[in-house]
PARO-525546 format. One record per residue (C-alpha): x, y, z; residue in one letter; residue number from 1. Coordinates in Angstrom, 3 decimals. Each point is the difference from the previous one (the first is absolute). Example, Ala and Ser with C-alpha at 12.3 -4.5 7.8 and 13.67 -1.06 7.14 Angstrom:
! residues 2
         x         y         z  resn  resi
    12.300    -4.500     7.800     A     1
     1.370     3.440    -0.660     S     2
***
This chain:
! residues 486
         x         y         z  resn  resi
    38.383   110.205    99.431     M     1
     1.316     2.521    -2.557     T     2
     1.775    -1.405    -3.050     S     3
     3.647     1.075    -0.369     P     4
    -0.847     1.234    -3.493     L     5
    -2.678     2.532     0.931     T     6
     1.888     2.954     1.507     S     7
     3.391     1.042    -1.355     A     8
    -0.724    -2.122    -3.068     H     9
    -3.086     2.057    -0.890     D    10
     0.344     2.729    -2.651     L    11
    -0.822     3.540     1.025     G    12
    -1.327     2.417    -2.615     V    13
     3.320     1.806    -0.464     A    14
     1.933    -3.267    -0.199     C    15
    -2.494    -1.428    -2.480     E    16
     0.340     3.043    -2.255     E    17
     3.791    -0.255     0.190     A    18
    -0.139    -3.659    -1.043     F    19
    -2.200     0.950    -2.979     C    20
     2.397     2.754    -1.102     R    21
     3.030    -2.274     0.254     L    22
    -1.678    -2.796    -1.972     I    23
    -1.036     2.432    -2.748     A    24
     3.508     1.485    -0.221     Q    25
     1.762    -3.359    -0.167     R    26
    -2.391    -2.037    -2.158     T    27
    -2.580     2.210    -1.710     G    28
    -2.782    -1.797     1.902     I    29
    -2.740     2.371     1.087     V    30
    -2.127    -1.428     2.802     L    31
    -3.753     0.471    -0.102     Q    32
    -2.211     0.175     3.074     D    33
    -1.128    -3.615    -0.344     H    34
     3.650    -1.144     0.141     Q    35
     0.830     1.678     3.311     L    36
    -1.378    -2.945     1.971     H    37
     2.549    -2.260    -1.759     N    38
     2.731     2.543     0.740     L    39
    -0.794    -0.021     3.723     R    40
    -0.160    -3.801     0.207     D    41
     3.168    -0.493    -2.042     T    42
     1.921     2.568     2.038     A    43
    -0.955    -1.806     3.222     R    44
     1.040    -3.363    -1.436     R    45
     3.208     1.553    -1.322     G    46
     0.914     1.227     3.462     C    47
    -0.217    -3.565     1.261     E    48
     1.780    -1.486    -3.026     R    49
     2.977     2.387     0.092     F    50
     0.162     0.567     3.751     G    51
    -0.975     3.677     0.062     Y    52
    -1.242     1.490     3.263     G    53
    -2.898     1.728    -1.722     G    54
    -1.212     1.572    -3.211     C    55
     1.929     3.206     0.662     A    56
     3.172    -2.131     0.229     H    57
    -0.989    -1.786    -3.225     Y    58
    -0.487     3.332    -1.789     L    59
     3.323     1.352     1.293     H    60
     1.879    -3.042    -1.298     E    61
    -1.595     0.380    -3.443     L    62
     0.883     3.694    -0.112     Q    63
     3.622    -0.758     0.891     Q    64
     0.373    -2.780    -2.592     S    65
    -0.026     1.229    -3.627     P    66
    -1.443    -2.091    -2.787     G    67
    -2.252    -3.020     0.256     L    68
     1.059    -1.982     3.043     T    69
    -1.598    -3.242     1.210     A    70
    -2.120     1.816     2.676     P    71
    -1.334     2.433    -2.617     L    72
    -0.755    -2.711    -2.535     E    73
    -1.792    -1.993     2.703     Y    74
    -2.181     3.052     0.600     L    75
    -0.663     0.459    -3.732     I    76
    -0.904    -3.663    -0.421     A    77
    -2.516     0.269     2.823     G    78
    -1.796     3.057    -1.310     I    79
    -0.148    -1.180    -3.612     T    80
    -1.066    -3.570     0.676     V    81
    -2.578    -0.928    -2.612     G    82
    -2.521    -2.786    -0.198     E    83
    -0.003    -1.943    -3.239     S    84
    -1.564    -3.099    -1.536     Y    85
     0.214    -2.125    -3.138     F    86
    -1.601     1.356    -3.223     F    87
    -0.536     3.395     1.608     R    88
    -1.734     2.650    -2.174     D    89
    -1.909    -2.100    -2.510     S    90
     0.037     2.693    -2.728     E    91
     3.780     0.153    -0.039     Q    92
     0.347    -3.788     0.241     I    93
    -2.365    -0.398    -2.958     D    94
     2.014     2.552    -1.981     L    95
     3.192    -1.935     0.720     L    96
    -1.512    -3.422    -0.734     R    97
    -2.003     0.930    -3.092     D    98
     2.158     2.661    -1.671     T    99
     3.392     1.053     1.342     L   100
     1.591    -3.347     0.825     L   101
    -1.247    -1.709    -3.209     P   102
     1.437     2.921    -2.026     E   103
     3.358    -0.321     1.744     M   104
     0.066    -3.776    -0.436     I   105
    -0.865     0.258    -3.719     A   106
     2.678     2.660    -0.591     A   107
     2.620    -2.113     1.765     K   108
    -0.911    -3.064    -2.047     R   109
     0.188     1.992    -3.224     A   110
     3.488     1.227     0.894     S   111
     1.185    -3.442     1.106     G   112
     0.809     1.356     3.465     N   113
    -1.903    -2.253     2.412     L   114
     0.513     2.067     3.134     S   115
    -2.025     2.293     2.239     L   116
     1.213     2.211     2.834     R   117
    -2.482     1.396     2.540     V   118
     0.572     2.072     3.155     W   119
    -2.523     0.451     2.807     S   120
     1.189     3.154     1.791     A   121
    -1.406     0.153     3.517     G   122
    -0.965    -3.670    -0.138     C   123
    -1.151    -0.380     3.633     S   124
    -0.615    -3.715     0.723     E   125
     0.325    -0.987    -3.657     G   126
    -3.611    -0.565    -1.040     Q   127
     0.327     2.362    -2.973     E   128
     3.115    -1.496    -1.589     I   129
    -1.183    -3.555     0.702     Y   130
    -3.250     0.931    -1.784     T   131
     2.113     0.934    -3.034     L   132
     1.729    -3.382     0.200     A   133
    -3.402    -1.733     0.009     L   134
    -1.193     2.065    -2.989     L   135
     3.130    -0.858    -1.973     L   136
    -0.501    -3.714     0.681     H   137
    -3.515     0.404    -1.376     E   138
     1.100     1.935    -3.102     L   139
     3.231    -1.789    -1.023     I   140
    -0.554    -3.701    -0.739     P   141
     3.725    -0.606    -0.629     D   142
     1.176     2.035     2.987     I   143
     2.812    -2.470     0.718     E   144
     1.734     1.336    -3.151     K   145
    -0.110     3.590     1.239     W   146
     2.273     2.044     2.264     R   147
    -2.505     1.577     2.368     I   148
     1.591     2.348     2.520     Q   149
    -2.369     1.359     2.617     L   150
     1.340     2.323     2.705     R   151
    -1.762     1.317     3.094     G   152
     1.504     2.714     2.211     T   153
    -1.158     1.842     3.084     D   154
     1.358     2.231     2.753     I   155
    -1.597    -2.210     2.677     N   156
     2.272    -3.007     0.519     S   157
    -2.583    -1.719     2.221     E   158
    -2.660    -0.173    -2.708     V   159
     2.584    -1.072    -2.588     V   160
     0.931    -2.904     2.280     S   161
    -3.623    -1.107    -0.117     R   162
    -0.004     0.393    -3.786     A   163
     2.983    -2.341    -0.273     I   164
    -1.785    -2.557     2.185     A   165
    -3.089     0.209    -2.249     G   166
    -2.532    -0.828     2.726     R   167
    -3.347     1.808     0.103     Y   168
    -3.183     0.159     2.027     S   169
    -3.529    -0.483    -1.306     E   170
    -0.447     3.785    -0.291     W   171
     2.640     0.233    -2.780     S   172
    -2.197    -2.095    -2.317     F   173
    -3.191     2.046    -0.014     R   174
     0.428     0.871    -3.710     A   175
     1.667    -3.238    -1.084     T   176
    -1.857    -2.381    -2.322     P   177
    -0.625    -3.289     1.778     Q   178
     1.609    -2.034    -2.794     A   179
     3.198     2.039     0.268     V   180
     0.084    -0.408     3.755     R   181
    -0.469    -3.770    -0.198     E   182
     2.680    -0.412    -2.650     R   183
     2.775     2.205     1.373     W   184
    -0.410     0.016     3.807     F   185
     0.218    -2.754     2.583     V   186
    -1.377     0.061     3.582     P   187
     2.578     0.676     2.720     A   188
    -1.656     0.049     3.421     G   189
    -2.331     2.977     0.119     N   190
     1.581     1.498    -3.118     A   191
     0.828    -0.889    -3.612     Y   192
     3.407    -0.229    -1.656     E   193
     0.652     0.824    -3.618     I   194
     1.460    -2.924    -1.923     R   195
     3.802    -0.081    -0.396     P   196
    -0.092     0.322    -3.791     E   197
    -1.674     3.408     0.378     I   198
     2.013     1.123     3.016     R   199
     3.264    -0.780    -1.788     Q   200
    -0.944     2.285    -2.908     M   201
     0.190     3.086     2.230     V   202
     3.006     1.549     1.710     H   203
    -0.404     2.518     2.805     F   204
     2.374     2.578     1.402     S   205
     0.098     3.147     2.080     Y   206
    -0.167     3.358    -1.809     L   207
    -0.985     3.497     1.091     N   208
    -1.643     1.806    -2.917     L   209
     0.567     3.404     1.590     A   210
     3.723    -0.464     0.665     A   211
     1.585    -2.675    -2.181     D   212
     1.026     0.340    -3.635     M   213
    -1.587    -1.846    -2.888     Y   214
     0.360    -1.223    -2.693     P   215
     2.777    -2.119     1.434     S   216
     1.520    -3.285    -1.034     I   217
     0.609    -0.590     3.699     L   218
    -3.724    -0.094     0.810     S   219
    -1.044    -1.378    -3.428     E   220
    -2.154     3.076    -0.606     T   221
     0.991     0.414    -3.656     Y   222
    -1.169    -1.005    -3.488     A   223
    -3.522    -0.526     1.322     L   224
    -3.109    -0.787    -1.993     D   225
    -2.436     0.871     2.792     L   226
     0.120     1.893     3.293     I   227
    -2.826    -0.194     2.521     L   228
     0.007     2.739     2.624     C   229
    -3.537     0.037     1.298     R   230
    -1.156     1.945     3.053     N   231
     3.520     1.177     0.858     V   232
     0.002     3.597    -1.251     F   233
    -2.943     0.887     2.238     I   234
     2.559     0.207     2.822     Y   235
     2.509     2.235    -1.811     L   236
     0.286     3.699    -0.749     D   237
    -0.065     1.316    -3.550     R   238
     3.759     0.471    -0.345     Q   239
     0.734    -3.574     1.073     T   240
    -2.682    -1.396    -2.315     V   241
     1.442     1.932    -2.949     Q   242
     3.488    -1.342     0.716     R   243
    -1.315    -3.559     0.266     C   244
    -1.914     0.342    -3.271     M   245
     3.117     1.229    -1.788     S   246
     2.047    -2.891     1.383     Q   247
    -2.707    -2.517    -0.929     Y   248
     0.162     1.278    -3.581     A   249
     3.748    -0.709    -0.009     D   250
    -0.667    -3.528     1.301     C   251
    -2.395    -0.887    -2.813     L   252
     0.805    -1.278    -3.445     L   253
    -1.515     1.960    -2.885     D   254
    -3.745    -0.754    -0.072     Q   255
     0.221    -1.247     3.589     G   256
    -2.982     0.573     2.284     V   257
    -0.382     1.630     3.414     L   258
    -3.216    -0.594     1.938     M   259
    -0.891     2.099     3.046     L   260
    -2.908    -0.358     2.413     G   261
    -3.306     1.621    -0.845     A   262
     0.432     2.564     2.807     S   263
     3.691     0.732    -0.548     D   264
     0.989     3.518    -1.127     P   265
     1.408     0.170    -3.523     M   266
     2.868     2.351    -0.866     Y   267
     1.526    -1.165    -3.271     H   268
     0.985     3.114    -1.941     R   269
     3.505    -0.121    -1.518     H   270
     0.430    -3.679     0.921     T   271
    -0.562    -1.584    -3.411     G   272
    -3.062    -1.791     1.387     L   273
    -3.332     0.341    -1.796     E   274
    -3.275    -0.446     1.868     L   275
    -2.314    -2.496    -1.710     V   276
    -3.566     0.046     1.313     Q   277
    -2.371    -2.885    -0.710     T   278
    -3.677    -0.135     0.946     K   279
     0.641    -1.464     3.447     W   280
     3.689     0.461     0.798     A   281
     3.107     1.922    -1.048     G   282
     3.716    -0.623    -0.292     Y   283
     3.176     1.643    -1.283     F   284
     2.039    -1.114    -2.995     R   285
     3.572     0.996    -0.710     K   286
     0.487     1.434    -3.471     G   287
     2.953    -0.777    -2.238     G   288
     1.122     3.610    -0.311     T   289
     1.347     2.553     2.453     Q   290
     0.006     3.780     0.190     D   291
     3.570     0.224    -1.350     L   292
     1.561    -2.004    -2.787     T   293
     2.848    -2.346     0.915     A   294
     2.491     2.292    -1.767     D   295
    -1.035     3.009     2.075     R   296
     0.114    -1.990     3.233     R   297
     3.478    -1.255    -0.879     I   298
     1.136     3.530    -0.776     A   299
    -1.193     1.131     3.410     Q   300
     1.667    -2.926     1.754     A   301
     3.410     0.509    -1.608     V   302
    -0.022     3.803     0.020     A   303
     3.111     1.285     1.765     P   304
    -0.458     1.629     3.381     A   305
     0.470     3.792     0.159     P   306
     3.683     0.910     0.067     A   307
     1.447     0.779     3.418     E   308
     2.448     2.938    -0.043     P   309
     3.527    -0.112     1.384     A   310
     0.405    -3.750    -0.442     R   311
     2.615    -1.520    -2.319     P   312
    -1.290    -2.302    -2.750     P   313
    -0.088    -3.683     0.868     V   314
     1.065    -2.672    -2.455     Q   315
    -2.822    -2.498    -0.382     R   316
    -0.214    -3.409    -1.629     H   317
    -1.789     0.178    -3.330     A   318
    -2.845    -2.226     1.249     L   319
    -0.735     1.897     3.207     Q   320
    -2.567     2.441    -1.468     P   321
    -1.928    -3.008    -1.340     D   322
     0.262    -1.750     3.367     M   323
    -1.324     3.079     1.829     A   324
    -2.871     0.380    -2.450     G   325
    -0.941    -3.671     0.247     I   326
     0.040     0.093     3.791     I   327
    -2.261     3.065    -0.071     T   328
    -2.480    -1.813    -2.245     L   329
     0.140    -3.167     2.131     L   330
    -0.778     1.961     3.151     K   331
    -3.024     1.539    -1.721     S   332
    -1.144    -3.436    -1.277     S   333
     0.170     1.227    -3.607     D   334
     0.830    -3.412    -1.440     W   335
    -0.656     0.814    -3.663     A   336
     2.342     2.981    -0.070     A   337
     2.646    -1.846     2.034     A   338
    -0.102    -2.877    -2.482     L   339
     0.666     2.390    -2.891     V   340
     3.166     1.228     1.697     L   341
     1.095    -3.478     1.009     L   342
    -0.410    -1.316    -3.536     D   343
     2.454     2.685    -1.104     K   344
     2.697    -0.904     2.523     V   345
    -0.447    -3.797    -0.062     C   346
     1.783    -0.282    -3.343     Q   347
     3.112    -1.988    -1.013     P   348
     3.134     1.909     0.946     G   349
    -1.683     2.127     2.669     S   350
    -1.635    -2.680     2.091     E   351
    -0.046     0.042     3.775     S   352
    -1.188    -2.688     2.415     S   353
    -1.735     2.671     2.092     D   354
    -1.875     1.366    -3.001     F   355
    -1.251    -3.476    -0.919     W   356
    -1.070    -0.547     3.616     Q   357
    -1.972     3.259    -0.165     M   358
    -1.512    -1.100    -3.303     K   359
    -1.105    -3.247     1.653     A   360
    -1.676     2.018     2.756     K   361
    -1.815     2.202    -2.531     V   362
    -1.184    -2.963    -2.080     L   363
    -1.215    -1.802     3.125     A   364
    -1.974     3.068     1.057     N   365
    -1.553     0.090    -3.471     M   366
    -1.154    -3.608     0.386     G   367
     2.508    -1.420    -2.503     R   368
     1.489    -2.644     2.268     A   369
     1.640    -2.225    -2.624     E   370
     1.852     2.926    -1.578     L   371
     0.933     1.226     3.473     A   372
     1.533    -3.380     0.776     L   373
     2.095     0.162    -3.179     R   374
     1.210     3.464     0.997     A   375
     1.095    -1.406     3.359     C   376
     1.878    -2.791    -1.731     E   377
     1.824     2.528    -2.202     R   378
     0.857     2.086     3.069     S   379
     1.527    -3.041     1.681     L   380
     1.951    -0.889    -3.144     Q   381
     1.632     3.422     0.237     L   382
     0.560    -0.237     3.763     D   383
    -0.369    -3.400     1.642     A   384
     0.134     1.506     3.515     V   385
    -2.668     2.688    -0.400     N   386
    -2.082    -0.655     3.117     K   387
    -2.800     2.322    -1.120     H   388
    -0.437    -1.995    -3.194     S   389
    -0.267    -3.270     1.922     Y   390
    -2.621     1.585     2.251     L   391
    -1.967     1.275    -2.991     M   392
     0.319    -3.398    -1.668     Q   393
    -1.443    -1.672     3.087     G   394
    -2.973     2.370     0.175     M   395
    -0.804    -0.540    -3.685     I   396
     0.260    -3.780     0.431     L   397
    -2.478     0.240     2.890     V   398
    -2.429     1.762    -2.336     E   399
     0.504    -2.791    -2.539     L   400
    -0.790    -2.628     2.665     D   401
     3.505    -1.444    -0.144     R   402
     0.514    -0.243     3.741     G   403
     3.094    -2.260     0.252     P   404
     1.895     2.140    -2.533     E   405
    -1.081     3.149     1.827     A   406
     1.316    -1.379     3.287     E   407
     3.337    -0.781    -1.660     E   408
     0.225     3.588    -1.285     A   409
    -0.720     1.426     3.473     F   410
     2.608    -2.296     1.526     R   411
     2.565     1.183    -2.555     R   412
    -0.844     3.578     0.984     T   413
     0.576    -0.781     3.676     L   414
     3.213    -1.864    -0.810     Y   415
     1.291     3.232    -1.526     L   416
    -1.334     2.163     2.840     D   417
    -1.312    -1.549     3.219     R   418
    -1.308     3.395     1.119     S   419
    -2.161     0.583    -3.105     F   420
    -3.241     0.949     1.715     L   421
    -2.332    -0.446    -2.971     E   422
     1.340    -3.471    -0.801     A   423
    -0.842    -1.236     3.514     H   424
    -3.483     1.491    -0.357     Y   425
    -0.643    -1.523    -3.439     E   426
     1.202    -3.400     1.241     L   427
    -2.467     0.344     2.895     A   428
    -2.882     0.760    -2.391     M   429
     0.967    -2.989    -2.141     L   430
    -0.146    -2.213     3.080     R   431
    -3.425     1.401     0.863     V   432
    -1.204    -1.054    -3.454     R   433
     1.367    -3.484     0.631     A   434
    -1.828    -0.217     3.351     G   435
     3.257     0.007     1.985     D   436
    -0.957     2.518     2.713     L   437
     2.884    -0.890     2.378     P   438
     2.491     0.511    -2.837     G   439
    -1.710     3.250    -0.989     A   440
     0.153     1.310     3.565     L   441
     3.707    -0.840     0.181     K   442
     0.726     1.951    -3.205     S   443
    -2.136     2.933     1.180     L   444
     1.896     0.044     3.294     A   445
     3.274     0.176    -1.953     N   446
    -1.368     2.872    -2.068     A   447
    -1.224     1.842     3.106     L   448
     3.391    -0.299     1.687     K   449
     1.693     1.535    -3.056     I   450
    -2.586     2.791    -0.293     A   451
     0.351     0.948     3.650     Q   452
     3.805     0.032    -0.198     A   453
     0.208     2.092    -3.175     G   454
    -0.255     3.726    -0.656     D   455
    -3.651     0.830     0.824     P   456
    -0.282     2.404    -2.964     Q   457
     1.618    -2.274    -2.595     R   458
    -2.432    -0.896    -2.808     E   459
    -0.585    -3.509    -1.294     L   460
     1.320    -0.599    -3.501     H   461
    -3.282    -1.255    -1.475     N   462
    -2.471     2.101     2.005     A   463
     0.399     3.732    -0.533     A   464
    -0.881     1.937     3.135     G   465
     0.124    -3.070     2.288     M   466
     2.638     0.625     2.673     T   467
     1.615    -2.594     2.235     Y   468
    -1.825     1.536     2.957     Q   469
    -3.389    -0.308    -1.677     R   470
     0.753    -3.473    -1.337     F   471
     0.906    -1.176     3.507     A   472
    -3.532     0.976     1.045     Q   473
    -1.436    -1.858    -3.001     V   474
     2.032    -3.100     0.867     L   475
    -1.194     0.076     3.607     Q   476
    -3.580     0.057    -1.241     N   477
     0.667    -2.856    -2.434     E   478
     1.540    -2.093     2.806     I   479
    -2.924     0.666     2.317     E   480
    -2.459    -0.825    -2.781     M   481
     1.616    -3.362    -0.810     L   482
     0.386    -0.982     3.639     R   483
    -3.691     0.616     0.580     D   484
    -0.858    -2.044    -3.096     A   485
     1.940    -3.104     1.148     K   486
***
């Protein structure tokens, strides 16, 4: 008997080519011949999942729906699914264990800042970022004194659900030292679970590298010491890779490190990233200088727009040019130049709660959490009902591992504005950290309801370029991911 998924659900040549063109246009992913089998299988499964009558129907729906919808992201996840395992690529792991991580740890100790922030971009089932957690346990004897923030993100919510669960088959351990396996994993039926003390070090979330903006306080992709993005760029076209590289540079602290896969294309000109090649492996390091000095970048940001004829002059508040220039620098993630301007306006006699809130955001993005918290406190002294300052305060307190105080700040934000989308989301992420998945799902549902009811093109306050419409899609993926992980 013929399967119901072998006729209309099969891809014809013309339909297959149309799928490839659409995927490239929307995401920058260029499919190679060896990936077409995954495309065909995923398209057939997608028809069943979303109730399409056939692949032609599936394609039509994608063409009629702009942006990155759930059916398109399901397709992308299927064609980019990657197989990973612990301690993958021994040369890079050795470089991290023997050189890069010890250098970072020593520099942090010397500065008195016992914190490390690492992002695994395209984390799949989590083996890579959990490997980093294991290495840090090996390298930091007093790790309980440190603030270690490890973040894994992926476009495929199904694999992220498995990463949260932390359960792996025998095949994931083929490069794992036996002593490490015995110490940090426990048998669970036919699989092995990573111990809670390691699993709790890592936080996972949904993120689409080709569509979403970073650095972002919302996704904790800022002030990073290390970014791992291995075997992701092999799927992307040159333009998308260049954009990602530029954004990664903005995410890193000065002297921060980006590590790509050995086969990934490298386009790093004009990003501020320097390629460092060792005998066996390479990486990128962010330098402490940029192409333009801070003064020149400020001058560009605050330069008046060309005059428009036939319009009467408008009276403006004396601080507005500074506000416009600061906002321009914030949107371009130019924290150093923004801080210069903010230091000028955050002076006695000309202080503003909003300016101090912006200064807190800049300092947080520069990895100066304690100073950022003080800036928030000053903002709230000037305006005790500034909801954005309470939100920023909560996010900084999360970074400082002060969960109960962070929750209080988010609740104050929601007391002032029950429809504050980002506050519901941050409260959800805080509950995820605490292991309260039902509470997290409730907060995410609240956020989704607000996002769906709002103006689709409205941008989130703390995520430049993230619209309500796009964030609703992100929230749906987060909800699906957490439900699958329960």
